[in-house]
C-alpha positions as CSV (number, residue, x, y, z in Angstrom):
1,M,-118.1,22.0,-54.0
2,Y,-118.8,20.6,-57.4
3,S,-119.1,21.5,-61.0
4,K,-121.5,19.4,-63.3
5,P,-121.6,20.0,-67.1
6,S,-125.0,20.3,-68.5
7,P,-126.2,19.8,-71.9
8,V,-126.6,23.3,-72.8
9,G,-123.1,24.2,-71.9
10,R,-123.8,25.3,-68.3
11,D,-122.0,24.4,-65.2
12,W,-123.6,24.0,-61.5
13,L,-121.3,24.5,-58.3
14,T,-122.3,23.8,-55.0
15,V,-120.7,25.1,-52.1
16,R,-121.0,23.2,-48.8
17,P,-119.8,22.9,-45.4
18,F,-117.1,20.2,-44.6
19,V,-118.7,17.0,-43.1
20,S,-116.3,14.0,-42.6
21,D,-116.7,10.5,-41.1
22,N,-113.0,10.8,-40.6
23,H,-112.5,11.7,-36.8
24,Q,-108.9,12.4,-36.9
25,L,-109.5,14.8,-40.1
26,S,-112.3,16.5,-38.1
27,D,-110.3,17.2,-35.0
28,K,-107.2,18.1,-36.9
29,F,-109.7,20.9,-38.8
30,P,-112.4,21.7,-36.3
31,S,-113.7,24.7,-38.3
32,T,-113.2,24.2,-42.0
33,M,-114.9,24.3,-45.6
34,V,-113.9,21.8,-48.3
35,L,-114.3,22.8,-51.8
36,S,-114.0,19.8,-54.3
37,G,-115.5,18.6,-57.5
38,V,-115.0,18.8,-61.2
39,A,-114.1,21.4,-63.5
40,H,-115.7,21.0,-66.9
41,T,-113.3,21.9,-69.7
42,G,-115.3,21.0,-73.0
43,E,-112.8,18.7,-73.8
44,R,-112.6,16.6,-70.3
45,D,-113.4,17.0,-67.0
46,V,-110.5,17.7,-64.7
47,R,-111.4,16.6,-60.9
48,L,-110.7,18.9,-58.3
49,T,-109.1,17.4,-55.1
50,P,-110.2,18.9,-51.8
51,L,-109.1,22.1,-50.7
52,V,-109.2,22.5,-47.0
53,W,-109.4,25.8,-45.3
54,R,-108.4,25.7,-41.6
55,R,-110.0,28.5,-39.4
56,R,-107.4,29.2,-36.8
57,A,-104.4,29.2,-39.2
58,P,-105.7,29.7,-42.8
59,R,-103.3,28.1,-45.5
60,A,-104.6,26.6,-48.6
61,R,-103.5,23.1,-49.0
62,A,-104.0,21.8,-52.6
63,S,-102.2,19.3,-55.2
64,A,-100.8,19.9,-58.5
65,A,-104.1,18.8,-60.3
66,S,-106.1,21.5,-58.4
67,Y,-103.2,24.0,-59.0
68,V,-103.6,23.5,-62.7
69,A,-107.6,23.6,-62.5
70,G,-107.4,27.0,-61.2
71,R,-108.2,26.9,-57.5
72,I,-104.9,28.0,-55.8
73,V,-105.6,31.6,-54.1
74,L,-102.6,33.6,-55.0
75,L,-102.1,33.1,-58.7
76,P,-105.1,33.3,-60.7
77,R,-103.5,35.2,-63.3
78,A,-100.9,32.6,-64.2
79,L,-103.8,30.0,-63.8
80,A,-105.7,31.6,-66.6
81,R,-102.7,31.1,-68.9
82,R,-102.7,27.5,-68.1
83,G,-106.6,27.3,-69.2
84,A,-108.3,27.9,-65.5
85,R,-112.1,28.6,-66.2
86,L,-113.0,29.3,-62.5
87,W,-111.2,31.0,-59.5
88,V,-112.1,29.9,-56.1
89,N,-110.9,31.7,-53.4
90,P,-111.6,30.8,-49.9
91,S,-111.0,33.1,-47.0
92,F,-111.9,33.7,-43.4
93,D,-114.8,36.3,-43.2
94,N,-112.5,38.9,-41.3
95,V,-112.1,41.6,-44.5
96,P,-114.7,44.0,-45.3
97,A,-116.9,43.0,-48.3
98,I,-116.0,45.9,-50.5
99,K,-112.1,44.8,-50.5
100,W,-112.7,41.2,-51.6
101,S,-115.5,41.8,-53.8
102,S,-113.6,44.6,-55.7
103,I,-110.5,42.2,-56.1
104,L,-112.7,39.4,-57.2
105,R,-114.6,41.0,-59.5
106,L,-111.4,43.0,-61.4
107,R,-109.7,39.4,-61.3
108,A,-112.9,37.8,-63.2
109,V,-112.9,40.8,-65.7
110,E,-109.2,40.8,-66.3
111,N,-108.7,37.0,-66.9
112,R,-112.3,36.5,-68.5
113,F,-113.2,33.7,-66.3
114,F,-115.5,33.1,-63.4
115,S,-114.2,34.0,-59.7
116,L,-115.9,32.8,-56.5
117,C,-115.1,33.7,-52.9
118,T,-116.4,32.0,-50.0
119,L,-115.8,34.2,-46.8
120,H,-116.3,31.3,-44.3
121,Y,-118.2,31.7,-41.1
122,D,-116.8,31.3,-37.6
123,V,-118.5,28.2,-35.6
124,N,-120.1,30.6,-33.3
125,R,-121.5,32.7,-36.1
126,K,-125.1,32.2,-38.0
127,K,-124.1,33.5,-41.1
128,T,-121.6,33.0,-44.1
129,H,-120.9,35.3,-46.7
130,P,-120.0,34.0,-50.5
131,F,-120.1,36.1,-53.3
132,A,-119.0,35.3,-57.2
133,F,-118.6,37.2,-60.6
134,S,-118.7,36.6,-64.1
135,P,-116.1,37.4,-67.1
136,D,-118.2,40.6,-67.6
137,G,-118.1,41.6,-63.9
138,A,-121.7,40.8,-63.1
139,E,-122.6,39.4,-59.6
140,L,-123.8,35.8,-60.0
141,W,-127.0,34.6,-58.4
142,A,-127.6,31.4,-56.2
143,K,-130.5,29.2,-55.1
144,Q,-130.7,27.6,-52.1
145,A,-130.8,23.6,-52.7
146,G,-134.5,22.7,-52.9
147,S,-135.6,26.2,-53.7
148,D,-136.5,27.9,-56.9
149,D,-135.7,31.4,-55.3
150,A,-132.7,32.8,-57.2
151,R,-130.8,35.9,-55.5
152,A,-127.5,37.4,-55.6
153,L,-124.9,35.1,-54.1
154,S,-123.6,37.8,-51.7
155,E,-127.1,37.9,-50.3
156,C,-127.1,33.9,-49.5
157,S,-125.8,34.3,-46.2
158,V,-127.7,31.5,-44.1
159,A,-124.6,29.3,-42.4
160,G,-124.6,25.6,-43.1
161,S,-126.8,26.0,-46.3
162,I,-126.2,24.5,-49.8
163,Y,-126.4,27.3,-52.4
164,V,-126.3,26.2,-56.3
165,V,-124.7,28.7,-58.5
166,E,-125.1,28.5,-62.3
167,L,-122.1,29.3,-64.6
168,D,-122.7,29.7,-68.3
169,M,-119.2,28.5,-69.4
170,T,-119.7,29.9,-72.8
171,K,-118.9,33.3,-71.4
172,V,-115.2,32.4,-70.6
173,G,-112.9,33.9,-72.8
174,E,-115.3,36.0,-74.9
175,R,-114.1,39.8,-75.7
176,L,-114.9,42.3,-72.9
177,D,-117.7,44.7,-73.6
178,W,-117.0,47.4,-71.3
179,S,-120.7,48.7,-71.3
180,K,-121.7,45.6,-69.5
181,I,-119.5,46.3,-66.4
182,P,-121.8,47.3,-63.6
183,S,-121.5,51.0,-62.4
184,A,-119.8,51.6,-59.3
185,D,-122.3,51.5,-56.4
186,K,-119.9,53.7,-54.5
187,P,-120.4,57.4,-55.3
188,K,-117.8,59.9,-55.8
189,R,-117.0,61.7,-52.5
190,P,-115.4,65.0,-51.2
191,R,-112.7,64.4,-48.6
192,T,-113.9,65.3,-45.1
193,G,-110.6,65.9,-43.7
194,K,-107.2,67.4,-44.4
195,P,-105.3,64.9,-46.6
196,L,-102.2,63.7,-44.8
197,K,-99.8,64.2,-48.2
198,P,-101.6,65.9,-50.9
199,I,-100.6,66.7,-54.5
200,T,-102.4,68.1,-57.4
201,V,-102.5,66.3,-60.7
202,A,-104.4,67.6,-64.0
203,L,-104.1,67.3,-67.8
204,R,-101.4,69.5,-69.8
205,D,-101.9,69.6,-73.4
206,G,-104.1,66.5,-73.0
207,Q,-101.4,64.6,-71.1
208,P,-101.2,63.7,-67.4
209,A,-99.1,66.0,-65.2
210,V,-98.3,66.7,-61.6
211,L,-98.9,70.5,-60.8
212,A,-96.1,72.5,-59.0
213,S,-93.5,70.3,-60.1
214,P,-92.2,71.8,-63.4
215,D,-89.1,69.9,-64.0
216,R,-89.7,65.9,-64.7
217,E,-87.7,62.8,-65.4
218,T,-89.3,60.7,-68.3
219,D,-89.1,57.3,-69.1
220,H,-90.6,54.9,-71.6
221,S,-93.7,54.1,-69.4
222,G,-94.1,57.7,-67.2
223,F,-92.4,60.3,-65.5
224,R,-90.6,61.1,-62.0
225,V,-91.3,64.5,-60.4
226,E,-90.2,66.1,-57.2
227,T,-93.2,67.3,-55.2
228,A,-93.5,68.8,-51.6
229,Q,-94.3,65.3,-50.3
230,G,-91.1,63.6,-51.8
231,P,-90.3,62.2,-55.2
232,V,-93.4,60.7,-57.3
233,Y,-93.4,58.2,-60.2
234,V,-96.2,58.5,-62.5
235,G,-96.7,55.4,-64.5
236,V,-99.1,55.9,-67.4
237,V,-101.0,52.8,-68.6
238,S,-102.8,53.4,-71.4
239,S,-106.3,52.2,-72.5
240,E,-107.1,48.5,-72.0
241,R,-103.5,47.9,-70.6
242,I,-104.9,48.7,-67.0
243,L,-106.4,45.1,-67.3
244,D,-102.9,43.9,-67.6
245,A,-101.7,43.4,-63.9
246,A,-98.4,42.9,-65.0
247,A,-98.0,46.6,-66.6
248,C,-99.5,47.8,-63.3
249,F,-97.1,45.8,-61.1
250,Q,-94.3,47.5,-63.4
251,V,-95.3,50.9,-62.4
252,L,-94.7,49.8,-58.9
253,D,-91.1,48.0,-59.6
254,R,-90.2,51.2,-61.3
255,A,-91.5,53.5,-58.5
256,K,-89.5,51.4,-55.7
257,H,-86.6,51.5,-58.0
258,M,-86.5,55.1,-58.3
259,K,-87.4,55.4,-54.8
260,C,-90.8,57.1,-55.2
261,T,-94.3,56.8,-54.6
262,P,-96.4,55.3,-57.1
263,I,-99.0,56.6,-59.0
264,I,-101.0,54.6,-61.8
265,W,-102.4,56.9,-64.6
266,N,-105.0,54.9,-67.0
267,H,-104.9,57.3,-70.0
268,W,-107.2,56.6,-72.9
269,E,-108.0,58.6,-76.5
270,R,-111.6,57.8,-75.8
271,L,-113.1,56.0,-72.8
272,P,-114.9,52.7,-73.8
273,A,-117.8,53.3,-71.5
274,D,-118.8,55.4,-68.8
275,S,-116.2,56.0,-66.0
276,A,-118.3,54.6,-63.5
277,R,-117.8,51.4,-64.8
278,L,-114.0,51.4,-65.0
279,A,-114.1,52.7,-61.6
280,T,-115.9,49.3,-60.4
281,L,-112.8,47.6,-61.5
282,M,-110.0,50.2,-60.7
283,M,-111.1,50.1,-56.8
284,G,-109.8,46.5,-57.0
285,R,-106.6,47.7,-58.8
286,A,-106.0,50.2,-55.9
287,I,-106.3,47.9,-53.3
288,E,-103.9,45.4,-54.7
289,C,-101.4,47.8,-55.7
290,C,-101.7,50.2,-52.7
291,A,-101.4,53.1,-55.0
292,P,-103.8,55.8,-56.5
293,V,-105.5,55.1,-59.9
294,V,-106.5,58.1,-62.2
295,I,-108.5,57.3,-65.0
296,S,-108.7,60.3,-67.8
297,D,-109.0,60.7,-71.8
298,G,-107.7,63.5,-73.9
299,D,-110.3,66.0,-72.3
300,Q,-110.5,65.6,-68.5
301,I,-109.6,63.5,-65.6
302,H,-112.6,61.4,-64.9
303,E,-111.7,59.4,-61.8
304,L,-109.7,59.1,-58.8
305,L,-109.5,56.2,-56.8
306,E,-107.5,56.0,-54.0
307,L,-107.2,54.2,-50.4
308,A,-109.1,56.1,-47.7
309,N,-107.6,54.8,-44.5
310,R,-104.8,52.1,-43.4
311,V,-107.0,49.0,-43.8
312,K,-107.2,49.6,-47.4
313,I,-110.9,50.7,-48.2
314,P,-111.0,52.1,-51.7
315,T,-112.9,55.3,-52.2
316,R,-113.8,57.5,-55.5
317,R,-112.9,61.1,-55.1
318,E,-114.4,63.9,-56.6
319,I,-112.7,65.7,-59.5
320,E,-112.4,69.8,-58.8
321,P,-114.5,71.9,-61.0
322,S,-111.3,73.3,-62.7
323,G,-110.4,69.6,-63.9
324,Q,-107.6,68.8,-61.3
325,A,-107.5,66.1,-58.9
326,I,-105.9,66.2,-55.4
327,I,-104.4,62.9,-54.6
328,D,-103.5,62.0,-51.2
329,L,-100.1,59.8,-51.0
330,G,-100.5,59.0,-47.2
331,Y,-101.8,55.5,-48.2
332,A,-100.0,55.0,-51.4
333,W,-97.4,52.5,-50.1
334,G,-96.9,50.5,-53.3
335,L,-94.7,47.6,-54.0
336,D,-93.9,46.4,-50.3
337,S,-97.3,46.9,-49.0
338,A,-98.8,45.2,-52.0
339,F,-96.8,42.0,-51.6
340,K,-97.0,41.9,-47.7
341,I,-99.2,38.9,-47.6
342,I,-96.5,37.2,-49.3
343,T,-93.4,38.4,-47.7
344,K,-94.5,39.1,-43.9
345,Y,-93.6,35.7,-43.0
346,L,-90.4,35.1,-45.1
347,P,-86.6,35.5,-43.8
348,A,-85.4,38.6,-45.4
349,D,-82.9,36.7,-47.8
350,L,-86.1,35.0,-49.4
351,T,-88.2,38.2,-49.9
352,R,-86.9,39.4,-53.0
353,L,-87.0,35.9,-54.7
354,A,-90.7,35.7,-53.4
355,L,-91.4,39.1,-55.0
356,D,-89.7,37.9,-58.4
357,R,-91.7,34.8,-58.6
358,N,-95.1,36.6,-58.1
359,R,-94.3,39.2,-60.5
360,S,-93.3,37.0,-62.9
361,L,-96.7,35.3,-62.8
362,A,-98.5,38.5,-63.0
């Protein structure tokens, strides 16, 4: 991959398969992609060292230079604060597209930079699956090298091809216009079966509430209630703070400390745009936090996003005509599951240190 600054403030990126005359390297990485090039910062070019992604044992390898430039997979928020303008996430294509695309779109918007994912193809397959998003959440388009035919990058699926993506770097860091975020393609769905651990939520006097739980313990950022499904902590994340990942992880932290199931409740005085646009982003939040996300204003609950199954596929639920919403806590696993990718291979004595480190980067 390379990024080439143009006179009009646009950068061009190329994603290409890894080809090397170094037989020792080729033997070591029999099925790989290499992402390398230059990131144009406006003041100077930051050269990106190659990032090799191995098919059999996916582990990113990058130098300190590429870390600063914004190309480590797990730390985009910290990198954005250090000036990253593009986040590239190379991954093997074994994850449903809605999961990666929901998280990548959210990452682009909350950090106000470009995010690009290259779901690499297996050597025995004939397709690949890249996609990318701009800071306003719009999907990026690409052209196959030598062609003038532009299409959504997610439709550029011919394995072994070179696709060129144009980035308008003037969009990086711009103030968010919520009305430009695409509406969710996924419609609201009724439940087709009995929820595993149902609870009912609603607004009471314009404020979040869990029904059938009259007593609640309130703190500075939410409240704890006892339910038929066990203790629940509702963390209220107001307005645009929902784009602050740290605020959402604090809800998970608080719930774990209180031994509760977490719910993230995004409450506005007035929604900044149609709720379907917010739902587009909050599907990503529900996935990465492994927690239901409720979106409301002072009048009603507009959206409920939750995981629909054990493989973390997000879904939009219909709101009851009464204005109530039924949340299934069956897949609300919270902090431990949210960071499982970090802790699953670590010794027990390092798990807490790893969690603390990653929360500090949020």
